[in-house]
C-alpha positions as CSV (number, residue, x, y, z in Angstrom):
1,X,-5.7,-32.6,18.3
2,X,-1.9,-32.0,17.8
3,X,-1.4,-35.3,18.6
4,X,-3.6,-36.4,15.7
5,X,-3.0,-33.7,13.3
6,X,0.6,-32.2,13.9
7,X,1.7,-31.4,10.7
8,X,-0.9,-28.3,11.0
9,X,-0.2,-27.4,14.4
10,X,4.0,-27.8,14.6
11,X,5.9,-24.7,15.0
12,X,2.6,-22.7,14.0
13,X,2.9,-18.9,15.3
14,X,-0.9,-18.9,17.1
15,X,-0.2,-15.0,18.1
16,X,-0.1,-14.4,14.4
17,X,-3.1,-16.0,13.5
18,X,-5.1,-14.5,16.4
19,X,-4.1,-11.0,15.9
20,X,-5.3,-12.1,11.8
21,X,-8.8,-13.2,13.3
22,X,-9.2,-10.1,15.7
23,X,-8.6,-8.2,12.5
24,X,-10.6,-10.0,10.1
25,X,-13.3,-10.1,12.8
26,X,-13.1,-6.2,13.0
27,X,-13.6,-5.4,9.8
28,X,-17.3,-7.3,9.6
29,X,-18.2,-5.4,12.4
30,X,-16.8,-2.5,11.0
31,X,-19.0,-2.7,7.8
32,X,-21.7,-4.2,9.2
33,X,-22.1,-1.0,11.0
34,X,-21.4,1.3,8.3
35,X,-24.0,-0.5,6.0
36,X,-26.9,-2.1,7.9
37,X,-29.9,-0.8,7.8
38,X,-33.0,-1.2,10.4
39,X,-35.2,-3.2,7.8
40,X,-32.2,-5.7,7.7
41,X,-33.1,-9.3,8.7
42,X,-29.3,-10.0,10.3
43,X,-30.1,-13.8,9.6
44,X,-31.2,-13.6,6.1
45,X,-28.6,-11.2,4.8
46,X,-26.1,-14.0,5.6
47,X,-27.6,-16.8,4.6
48,X,-28.4,-15.2,1.5
49,X,-25.1,-13.5,0.9
50,X,-26.6,-9.8,-0.3
51,X,-24.6,-7.7,2.0
52,X,-21.4,-6.7,2.3
53,X,-20.7,-7.5,5.6
54,X,-22.2,-10.8,4.9
55,X,-20.3,-11.4,1.8
56,X,-17.2,-9.7,3.6
57,X,-17.8,-12.9,6.0
58,X,-17.8,-15.0,3.2
59,X,-14.5,-14.1,2.0
60,X,-13.2,-14.4,5.6
61,X,-14.3,-18.5,5.5
62,X,-13.1,-18.6,2.1
63,X,-9.9,-16.8,3.1
64,X,-10.0,-19.7,6.2
65,X,-9.8,-22.6,4.1
66,X,-7.1,-21.1,2.4
67,X,-5.2,-20.7,5.5
68,X,-5.7,-24.4,6.3
69,X,-4.4,-25.5,2.6
70,X,-1.2,-23.2,3.0
71,X,-0.6,-24.4,6.3
72,X,-0.8,-28.4,5.1
73,X,1.7,-27.5,2.3
74,X,5.5,-27.8,2.5
75,X,7.0,-24.7,2.6
76,X,9.4,-25.9,-0.5
77,X,6.5,-25.7,-2.4
78,X,6.6,-21.5,-2.2
79,X,10.2,-21.4,-2.7
80,X,10.3,-24.2,-5.3
81,X,7.1,-22.3,-7.2
82,X,8.3,-18.7,-6.3
83,X,9.4,-17.7,-10.1
84,X,5.9,-19.6,-11.1
85,X,3.7,-17.8,-9.6
86,X,4.9,-14.1,-10.8
87,X,4.7,-15.5,-14.3
88,X,1.2,-16.2,-13.6
89,X,0.6,-12.6,-11.6
90,X,1.8,-11.2,-15.5
91,X,-0.2,-13.0,-17.2
92,X,-3.2,-12.1,-14.7
93,X,-2.3,-8.4,-15.4
94,X,-1.7,-8.7,-19.0
95,X,-5.7,-10.5,-18.8
96,X,-7.0,-6.9,-17.6
97,X,-6.8,-5.3,-20.7
98,X,-8.8,-7.1,-22.9
99,X,-11.3,-8.3,-19.9
100,X,-11.5,-5.5,-17.7
101,X,-14.6,-4.1,-16.3
102,X,-14.2,-0.5,-15.6
103,X,-15.4,0.4,-11.9
104,X,-15.2,3.5,-10.5
105,X,-12.5,5.2,-12.7
106,X,-10.0,2.4,-12.7
107,X,-9.5,-0.6,-15.2
108,X,-7.5,-3.3,-13.3
109,X,-10.8,-5.3,-12.2
110,X,-12.0,-8.4,-14.2
111,X,-15.5,-9.9,-13.3
112,X,-15.6,-13.4,-12.5
113,X,-19.5,-13.8,-12.9
114,X,-20.8,-12.4,-9.3
115,X,-17.1,-12.0,-8.2
116,X,-14.0,-9.6,-9.0
117,X,-11.0,-10.6,-9.2
118,X,-8.2,-7.4,-9.6
119,X,-4.8,-9.1,-10.3
120,X,-3.0,-5.3,-9.6
121,X,-3.6,-6.6,-5.8
122,X,-3.3,-10.4,-6.0
123,X,0.0,-9.4,-7.4
124,X,1.4,-8.4,-4.6
125,X,1.8,-11.9,-3.0
126,X,3.4,-13.3,-5.8
127,X,6.4,-10.4,-6.6
128,X,6.6,-11.1,-2.6
129,X,7.7,-14.6,-3.3
130,X,9.7,-13.9,-6.1
131,X,11.9,-11.1,-5.0
132,X,12.5,-13.3,-2.3
133,X,13.5,-16.1,-4.1
134,X,16.0,-13.9,-6.5
135,X,17.2,-12.0,-2.4
136,X,18.0,-15.6,-1.4
137,X,20.7,-16.3,-4.2
138,X,23.7,-17.3,-3.5
139,X,25.5,-15.2,-6.5
140,X,23.2,-11.7,-5.2
141,X,25.6,-8.6,-4.7
142,X,23.7,-5.2,-4.3
143,X,27.2,-3.4,-5.2
144,X,26.3,-4.3,-8.9
145,X,24.1,-2.3,-11.0
146,X,22.5,-5.3,-12.6
147,X,21.7,-6.9,-9.0
148,X,20.1,-3.7,-8.6
149,X,18.3,-3.6,-11.3
150,X,16.8,-7.2,-11.9
151,X,15.5,-6.6,-8.1
152,X,14.3,-3.0,-8.9
153,X,12.4,-4.6,-12.2
154,X,10.8,-7.2,-10.5
155,X,8.8,-5.0,-7.9
156,X,8.5,-1.5,-10.8
157,X,7.3,-4.1,-14.2
158,X,3.5,-5.2,-12.3
159,X,3.7,-1.1,-10.8
160,X,4.0,-0.2,-13.9
161,X,1.3,-2.7,-15.7
162,X,-1.2,-1.3,-13.1
163,X,-0.4,2.2,-13.5
164,X,-1.5,1.5,-17.2
165,X,-4.8,0.0,-15.5
166,X,-5.7,3.2,-13.9
167,X,-4.3,2.1,-10.3
168,X,-2.3,4.2,-9.1
169,X,-2.9,3.4,-5.6
170,X,-2.2,-0.1,-5.7
171,X,1.3,0.9,-8.4
172,X,2.5,2.8,-5.6
173,X,2.4,-0.2,-3.0
174,X,5.4,-2.2,-4.8
175,X,7.7,0.2,-3.8
176,X,7.5,-0.4,-0.1
177,X,9.6,-3.4,-1.5
178,X,12.5,-1.1,-2.0
179,X,12.4,-1.2,1.8
180,X,13.4,-5.2,1.5
181,X,16.3,-4.5,-0.8
182,X,17.4,-1.8,1.8
183,X,17.3,-4.3,4.6
184,X,19.4,-7.1,2.0
185,X,21.9,-4.4,1.7
186,X,21.0,-2.1,-1.3
187,X,22.7,1.3,-0.8
188,X,21.3,3.8,1.7
189,X,21.9,6.3,-1.5
190,X,19.3,5.5,-3.0
191,X,16.9,5.9,0.2
192,X,18.3,9.2,0.5
193,X,18.3,10.0,-3.3
194,X,14.5,9.0,-2.7
195,X,13.3,10.7,0.2
196,X,15.1,13.9,-1.2
197,X,13.3,13.6,-4.5
198,X,10.0,13.1,-2.6
199,X,10.6,16.5,-0.5
200,X,11.7,18.1,-3.8
201,X,8.7,17.6,-5.2
202,X,6.8,18.6,-2.1
203,X,8.9,22.0,-2.3
204,X,8.2,22.4,-5.5
205,X,4.5,22.5,-5.1
206,X,4.7,25.3,-2.3
207,X,7.3,27.1,-3.6
208,X,7.4,28.8,-7.7
209,X,10.0,26.6,-9.0
210,X,12.0,29.9,-10.0
211,X,12.3,30.9,-6.6
212,X,12.9,27.5,-5.3
213,X,16.1,27.5,-7.7
214,X,17.6,30.7,-6.6
215,X,17.0,29.4,-3.6
216,X,19.1,26.0,-4.3
217,X,21.7,28.0,-6.0
218,X,22.3,30.4,-3.0
219,X,22.8,27.4,-0.9
220,X,25.3,26.0,-3.3
221,X,27.2,28.9,-2.8
222,X,27.0,29.0,0.2
223,X,28.1,25.8,1.2
224,X,31.3,26.7,-1.3
225,X,31.9,29.2,0.7
226,X,31.8,27.7,4.0
227,X,33.6,24.5,2.6
228,X,36.6,26.4,0.7
229,X,39.3,24.5,2.8
230,X,37.9,21.2,2.4
231,X,37.4,22.3,-1.0
232,X,41.0,23.1,-1.5
233,X,42.3,20.0,-0.2
234,X,40.2,17.7,-2.2
235,X,38.0,18.6,-5.1
236,X,36.1,15.7,-5.2
237,X,33.7,18.2,-2.3
238,X,33.7,20.7,-4.9
239,X,32.3,18.3,-7.7
240,X,29.2,17.0,-5.7
241,X,28.2,19.9,-4.3
242,X,27.9,21.0,-7.9
243,X,26.8,17.9,-8.9
244,X,24.0,17.9,-6.3
245,X,23.3,22.0,-7.5
246,X,22.4,20.7,-10.8
247,X,20.3,18.1,-10.5
248,X,18.6,19.8,-8.2
249,X,17.9,23.2,-10.7
250,X,17.4,19.9,-13.3
251,X,14.7,18.4,-11.6
252,X,12.8,21.4,-10.3
253,X,12.8,23.2,-13.4
254,X,12.2,20.3,-16.1
255,X,11.7,16.7,-14.4
256,X,9.5,17.3,-11.9
257,X,7.1,19.9,-14.2
258,X,7.7,17.2,-17.2
259,X,6.1,14.2,-14.6
260,X,3.3,16.4,-13.4
261,X,2.4,17.4,-17.2
262,X,3.2,14.6,-19.4
263,X,3.1,11.2,-16.7
264,X,0.4,12.0,-14.2
265,X,-3.4,12.4,-15.4
266,X,-4.8,15.7,-14.4
267,X,-7.3,14.4,-11.8
268,X,-4.0,12.7,-10.4
269,X,-2.2,16.3,-10.3
270,X,-5.5,17.7,-8.4
271,X,-5.4,15.4,-5.6
272,X,-1.9,16.0,-5.0
273,X,-2.2,19.3,-5.0
274,X,-5.5,19.2,-2.6
275,X,-3.4,17.3,-0.6
276,X,-0.3,20.3,0.0
277,X,-3.7,22.9,0.8
278,X,-2.7,24.4,-3.3
279,X,-5.4,24.6,-6.0
280,X,-4.6,23.1,-9.4
281,X,-4.7,25.3,-12.1
282,X,-5.0,24.2,-15.9
283,X,-5.9,25.8,-18.4
284,X,-9.3,24.6,-20.0
285,X,-8.3,24.6,-23.6
286,X,-5.5,22.1,-23.1
287,X,-8.2,19.8,-22.1
288,X,-11.4,17.7,-23.4
289,X,-14.6,18.3,-21.9
290,X,-14.7,15.2,-20.9
291,X,-11.4,15.6,-19.1
292,X,-12.5,18.7,-17.0
293,X,-15.9,17.5,-16.2
294,X,-13.8,14.4,-14.4
295,X,-11.3,17.1,-12.6
296,X,-14.1,19.0,-11.4
297,X,-16.2,16.1,-10.2
298,X,-13.3,14.2,-8.8
299,X,-12.1,17.8,-7.4
300,X,-15.6,17.5,-5.7
301,X,-15.9,14.4,-4.5
302,X,-12.2,14.5,-3.0
303,X,-12.6,17.2,-0.6
304,X,-16.3,16.1,0.1
305,X,-14.7,12.7,0.9
306,X,-12.3,13.7,3.3
307,X,-13.8,16.4,4.8
308,X,-17.4,13.8,5.7
309,X,-14.3,12.0,7.3
310,X,-13.2,14.0,9.5
311,X,-16.2,15.1,10.7
312,X,-17.3,12.0,11.6
313,X,-13.4,10.8,13.6
314,X,-14.0,13.9,14.7
315,X,-17.3,13.6,16.3
316,X,-16.4,10.6,17.8
317,X,-15.1,12.4,20.4
318,X,-12.7,10.0,23.2
319,X,-15.3,7.0,23.7
320,X,-17.6,7.1,20.4
321,X,-20.9,6.7,19.9
322,X,-21.1,3.0,19.8
323,X,-21.6,0.3,17.3
324,X,-24.8,1.5,15.1
325,X,-25.0,5.0,16.5
326,X,-22.9,6.9,14.3
327,X,-24.9,9.6,12.3
328,X,-22.4,10.2,9.4
329,X,-21.8,6.4,8.7
330,X,-24.9,5.5,9.3
331,X,-26.7,7.7,6.8
332,X,-24.4,7.7,4.2
333,X,-22.8,11.0,4.5
334,X,-18.6,9.7,3.8
335,X,-18.7,7.6,0.5
336,X,-16.5,4.5,0.2
337,X,-16.6,4.1,4.0
338,X,-16.9,0.3,4.0
339,X,-13.5,0.7,1.8
340,X,-11.1,3.2,1.4
341,X,-13.1,5.4,4.1
342,X,-13.4,2.7,7.1
343,X,-11.5,4.2,9.5
344,X,-14.1,6.9,9.8
345,X,-16.0,4.5,11.0
346,X,-13.8,2.7,13.7
347,X,-13.3,6.2,14.6
348,X,-17.0,7.4,15.0
349,X,-18.5,4.1,16.5
350,X,-15.6,3.4,18.9
351,X,-13.6,7.1,19.4
352,X,-10.1,8.0,20.0
353,X,-9.9,4.9,22.3
354,X,-10.9,2.5,19.9
355,X,-8.8,4.1,16.9
356,X,-5.6,4.0,19.3
357,X,-6.2,0.3,20.3
358,X,-7.1,-0.6,16.3
359,X,-3.8,1.3,15.6
360,X,-2.0,-1.1,18.6
361,X,-3.0,-4.5,17.3
362,X,-1.7,-2.9,13.8
363,X,1.7,-2.7,15.5
364,X,1.7,-5.9,17.6
365,X,0.8,-7.7,13.8
366,X,3.9,-5.6,12.2
367,X,6.2,-6.2,15.7
368,X,5.2,-10.1,15.4
369,X,6.3,-10.0,11.6
370,X,9.6,-8.7,12.1
371,X,10.3,-11.0,14.9
372,X,9.8,-13.9,13.0
373,X,11.7,-12.4,10.3
374,X,14.7,-11.7,12.2
375,X,14.6,-15.6,13.7
376,X,14.7,-17.2,10.3
377,X,17.6,-19.6,9.5
378,X,16.5,-19.0,5.4
379,X,17.1,-16.0,3.4
380,X,14.2,-16.2,1.3
381,X,12.1,-16.4,4.3
382,X,13.3,-13.7,6.2
383,X,12.9,-11.5,3.0
384,X,9.5,-12.7,2.7
385,X,8.6,-12.0,5.7
386,X,10.0,-8.5,5.6
387,X,8.1,-8.1,2.2
388,X,4.9,-8.8,4.3
389,X,5.8,-6.0,6.7
390,X,6.8,-3.7,4.4
391,X,3.0,-4.1,2.4
392,X,0.9,-3.8,5.5
393,X,2.7,-1.2,6.4
394,X,2.1,1.0,3.3
395,X,-1.4,0.3,3.6
396,X,-1.8,1.5,7.0
397,X,-0.3,4.3,6.7
398,X,-1.6,5.5,3.2
399,X,-4.9,4.8,4.4
400,X,-5.1,6.2,8.2
401,X,-3.3,10.0,6.3
402,X,-5.5,9.8,3.5
403,X,-8.6,9.4,5.8
404,X,-7.7,12.4,8.0
405,X,-6.7,14.6,4.6
406,X,-2.7,14.0,4.8
407,X,-2.2,11.8,2.2
408,X,-3.8,12.0,-1.5
409,X,-6.9,9.9,-1.9
410,X,-5.8,7.3,-3.8
411,X,-8.0,4.3,-3.3
412,X,-5.7,2.1,-0.7
413,X,-7.5,-0.5,1.4
414,X,-7.0,-0.5,5.3
415,X,-5.4,-4.2,5.7
416,X,-8.1,-6.8,6.4
417,X,-10.6,-4.5,7.4
418,X,-11.6,-3.0,4.0
419,X,-14.3,-4.4,2.2
420,X,-13.4,-6.6,-0.8
421,X,-12.9,-10.0,-1.8
422,X,-9.3,-9.8,-3.7
423,X,-8.1,-7.4,-0.3
424,X,-8.8,-10.2,1.9
425,X,-7.5,-12.9,0.3
426,X,-4.6,-11.2,-0.4
427,X,-3.4,-10.8,2.7
428,X,-4.2,-13.7,4.1
429,X,-2.1,-15.4,1.8
430,X,0.6,-13.3,2.8
431,X,0.2,-13.9,6.1
432,X,-0.5,-17.6,6.0
433,X,2.4,-18.3,3.6
434,X,4.6,-16.2,6.3
435,X,3.7,-18.4,9.3
436,X,4.0,-22.0,6.9
437,X,7.5,-20.4,6.4
438,X,7.8,-20.0,9.7
439,X,6.9,-23.3,11.3
440,X,9.6,-24.6,9.2
441,X,12.0,-22.2,9.8
442,X,14.5,-25.2,11.7
443,X,15.0,-26.2,8.3
444,X,18.3,-25.0,6.3
445,X,16.2,-23.2,3.1
446,X,18.8,-21.1,1.2
């Protein structure tokens, strides 16, 4: 076979290909377990494409066809057209505003006949290509503010447009590209500041803001007292402590409250509060009747979804109930069990061992991608590979944590498993472009 067609098989990382196939088949099986009904004729369902599992199988076949085309494409094509694809992605996101179809609270979907396209999902591929193209430039220097701003802008412009389309969950995924920037030299101080802000936001939710401000003041005075000798020798230490204290106080008293009240929508704030186990109180006079009803409906839905998801996963025990034997998922106790909450279908059907086996496959996938990234001779290919790993890691972590109640329910699909054509095609493109680039790794591509 390789002699007849050496172009497509030479240099291909078949382990990554087989991991992709296994995860897609697990996804089809899981969707089948979640949506199959005793009245279904499986053969007719697959022929007529009337069920979710049959349509997912079709998306998988379309993905395989796209994968073959990608593997037959010269890897130079992706480096040469990276910026063009980014422009196409931005145009698609702009087209959402006049052409969108409102589905389940989101305005990020364009309906094309019987199919739906979600540009915010697909644009992750284009952002990854464009960011890799920029980071592989010979003049990139992350010690300069200009380089930092351009790289951040490439990722954050689509994120801002996604937020405007009520797709906050997918918007957050674009922040995973900052991991690629850190790998390529972005100063670690940004990572420290970002992590500190996240901790600060959580602390603000858990502790009353004036109490927290007083605590920060006490900590600052305590540090100044015990570092008085260093401060005498170097006044910059005192400036740093005071500046850190001032920024913390400003964030607690002004920035976080304004962000929660002016930027986020009430139901989004409600999700975050629910994650940390607190009830979000809002003055009814400040909201319209429609917003109040939406908040109440989302509060009930989120609580119900997470509770039922936990029950489903817990009822699976160690070994699971078996395929098509889960009561929680078979009788639709868990909403969105084929998409956002599909992990609970696996947990109930195959138990703790099955869930851990799935996590092991994902771990193998991520380790393989990182291994591929580190063996690249091309900066473009390395950056692209780390982008793929970052996106998959973010999706996996948030989705699983969301399913067990450790993260807000923000609509992040499980990679290659959750139902959805755009999601499956997106991850297919991400992985097989990487496989194509890796196959040509001996070529010196900047």
